N, C-alpha and C positions, 0 to 999 in steps of 0.2 A: 552470671553466665550468659553468653550470647545465645540467642534463640537459633535453633537449627532451621534451615530453609524448609518450607512445607513440601509435602509430596503431592504429585498430581492425583486427581480423583480417578483418572483412568488414562490409559494409553491405547490408542488405536494403531494397529500395525498393518502395514501394506501387505496384502496377500502375496504379491510378487516381489516384495522387498525393494520396490522402486522408490527413489527419493520423492518427497513431496515438495513442490516448488511454490504452491499458492493455496490459499484457503478463503472460503467465504461461508458465512452462515446463511441459510435460507429457512426462515423461522428459527426459533431457538431449539428445535428438535432435529434439525437436519444440518449437516455440514458437507460442503463440497470441497474436494481436494484435487488440485492439478498435479499430475505426476511427471516424473522425468521421462517416462515412456510415451508421453503424448496422449494420456487418457485423463478423464475426470471421474473420480470415484465419489459416489453419493454415500454418506454414512448416516444411518438412522441412530439417533442417540437414545431411543427407547430400548434398542437391542444391542447397540454398539457393534453393529455389523454393516457391511457394505452390500446392499441388495442390487445395486445398479452401477454399471460402468459404461461411460461414453467414450468411444474412440474419437479423438479429435484430430490427430495428425501424427507425423513421425518425430516431432521434436518436443522438448519439455513445455508444459503449459505453465507459463510464468505468471499469469494473471487470470482471474475469473471473477465474475459478479453475477448476481441474479437480479433481474428487474422486478418491479412491483407486481407484474402480471405473471406470465408463464415463460419468460424468455431467459436464456442463459448466454452470457458473453464469455468468450475465451480468447486468450492470446498465446500464440506459439512463438517460442524464442528464435529458433533458427530460420523458420520460414517467414518471419516478420508478418504473420497473418493474424487479424482479429476477426472472429466469427460470431455471428448471432444465431442462436439455436432456439426454435420454438418447440414447446412441449405439446405433443399430439399423441393421443392414445397411449399414454404412459411411457413415451420415449421421446427423446429430443431429436429433432430433424433440423439440419442446417438450412437457414433461410437466406442469409447474406454473409459475404466475407469481403474483407478489404485488406489489400497488401499495403503495409505501412512504409516499406523501404527503410525501415529502421533495424539496424543490427546492433543489439545491445541489451541492456537489462531494464530499460524504462518500461513500466507497466501502464496499461491504459487505466483510466478512471471513469467510472460511470457516474453521471451527475443527473439525478432524477428531477432536480429543481431548477434546471437551467432555464434562462429566459428563452422563450420560444419552444419549450418542450424538452423532454429528456434528451440528454446528449452523451456521447461517448468521446472522451478526449484521448487521442492517441499520439504517440511520438512519430515523427516523420524523419526523413534523412537529415543528418547534420543537427542543427540547432532548432529545426522547425517543429511546430506542434499543430495538429489538425483537430478540429471539433466537428464531429459527425452527428447526424440525426440518430437518435437512439432507436428509431423504428425502421428506418430504411438504410442506414449506414451511409447516406449521401453526405458529402462534405458541405458543412455550413460556413466554415471560417478557417482560414489559415493564418497562424501566427509565425511570421518570418522576420528575422533580424535584417533590417535594412542598412545599407551602407550610409554612414554619416549619422548613425543613431547614438554615437558616443559610447558604445559598449566595448569592453575588452573582448578578446577572443573567448567565446563561450565553450566551444567544443560541442560534443554530443549532448542532447538533452537526456537526463538521467531519472528525473522524477518530477511530478507536478501535482497540484491540488487546487481545486476551485475554492475561493474564499469570498466571504461577504463582509464588507466594511461598513456599509450603511443599511438602510431599511428597504432598499429598492430591489432586493434579490441579489443573486450571485453575479457579480459583474467583473470579478478579477480572477486571475490565475497566478498562483505562485509556482515557479519552476526552478529546479536545481540542475546545474550543468556540470559537465566533466571538468571544467576549470575550477570548480569549487565556488562558483558564483550563484547567488540566489537572485532571481529576477521576478518582479511583480508586473504582470501584463494587465492592461485595461481591455476587457473583452468588448466594450462598447465601440472602441475605435481601433483595436488590434495594435496598440502601441505600448511600448515599455514605459511604465510609470517610474520605477526606481530599480536599482540593483545594488548588491553588496557582496563583496567577496568574503566568504566565510573561511575558505581554506587558508592555512598559513604556510603551506609548502606547495611547490609546483606539481608534485605528484599526487596531491589529495583531490578527490572528487566527491561530490554529493551523490547519495544514492537513495535517500529517503527523507521525507518530511511530514509533519502533521501540524495542525494549527487549531487553536481553540478561540472562537470569537468572543466567548464570554469574558475571559481574562485578557484577551488580546495578546496571547503568547503562543509561540510556536517552537517546535524542536526540529532539528535537522541533523542527520548523521551520514556517514559515508566511510571512506577508507581510512580515516584518521582515528586517533585514540581518544576522541572526545565527542560529545554531543553538544551542539550549539543551541542556546536558547535565544530567540529573537522576538521582536514585536513589530507591529505596523502602526504608523501614524495614521489615524482614521481620517484625518483631514487631507494630508498630502500624499499618503501612500508610501512614505519613506520607510525603508526597512532598517531597523535598528538592532544591533547586536547587544544582548543583555549580559550573557554569561556563558561559560563553558563548563560542562560536566565531564570530568576525566573518567575514562574507563581503563581497566587493566590491560586488555588486549585490543589492538586496533581492528576496526572493521565492523560496520553495522549494516545489515540488510534492510531492517524495518524499524521504525519507531511508530508507536500507536498510543494516542491519548484515549483513555476510556471515557465513555459517554457521561458517566456520573462525575467526571473531573476529580476523582480521588487519586488516581494513579496514572502513570504512563509506563510503557514497557518498550524494551529494545531487543531485537533478535540479532545476536552477534555471529561473526564469522567463526568465533571460537566455540560455538555450540551453546553458549550461555544466554539465558533469558534474564535480563536485568529489570527489576521493578523499582520505580521511583515514586515518591510522593509528588503529585502535580502541584500542590500548594507550596511546599517548601523546597522541592527538587532534591530532597534528601534520598539517598539510596535506601531501599527497604529490604531487598532480598536479591540474591543471585541464585538462579535455578539451574541445576546441572544435570537434568534428566537426559538431555540429548548429548551423549558423549561420543557419538560415532561420526561427527562432522558438523558442518555449519548449519545455523538456523536460517531459514529462508523466508518465513512469513509468520504473521501473527493475526488473530482475528478475535473479536469479542462478540458474544451473543447479545442481541438487543434486549432480551427478557430472560427470566429464569428458565433454566433447563429442568424439566420435571424430575428427571432421575436424581439430581443433586439439590433441587429446590433452591438454586442460586444461579445468578449469571455466571457464565463460564468464559475463560480465555483459552483459546486454542493456539498451539505453536507447532510448527512443522519444519522439517529440514531434511538433510541428505541421508539421515540414518533410517528413513523409511517408517517413521512413526509420527503420530499426532498426539501430543500430550495435552490433556484437558485439566484446567486449574480453577479452583475456587479460591480467590485471593482478595483479601481486604474488602469484602463486600459489606 
């Protein structure tokens, strides 16, 4: 007899029924959630209550992250603004903001180990990507596609991730574009190293990717009905397609590889969380707790959450709840 999918250990529900667009853990006992109403809710996993709410702006908070110290980063969808907040006297106060000129779904990435100090990678207009100082939000570097670079039309940038191929620190950036093309940028010289079109149809775009340097494998998903597995040539930087994993319903907002490399998960437009073995790529479970709309984000705790004595996966979406899971630990 087939095993039934596991149940969540708990579900956090939005007090105002607002959709959740983004998640991040700050320590394993706190989780931050960006809402569709432009706020960030702090959830205490000792009590499973939200003791604090930060008004950010008028549009959905589609990305957020917490720095190693006391700063919070947020990104608003409609206003194209990334803000840096400092924690003072038990409240967050805005210290810097940057207008990205990007209208779309691409989320910023905070890179604490960037060469030259912590960096915030943000989408710009069109295909461009900007790398900002993580403390002042001043621009350090602009990645722009130059004429004559030999690239196909890329369209809007949709997702990106800093990666390390050697031992000299993070010096590359993987970026996925509206055209379904995956591009590897060399951050030392702001040039494209390689590119590969993952989409098989003109109307397919990439929306999410993740990469594991230990096994040198990555996964990418988007508007199609499959998740693509790829690798990088450590010597040349060439992107190589390895295989495709079919999914029943098209559309993936997020793919995330867990830190212990046991599993990876996807958040689907159909509201389903799909869990796969990272070693074999075999599907392990389809979780259907979120029946009221699409899944928008996934996050893993770094350490065990004391309430459940295990690392926890959090998933959030348009149904206004955050489901918490203890899976295959």
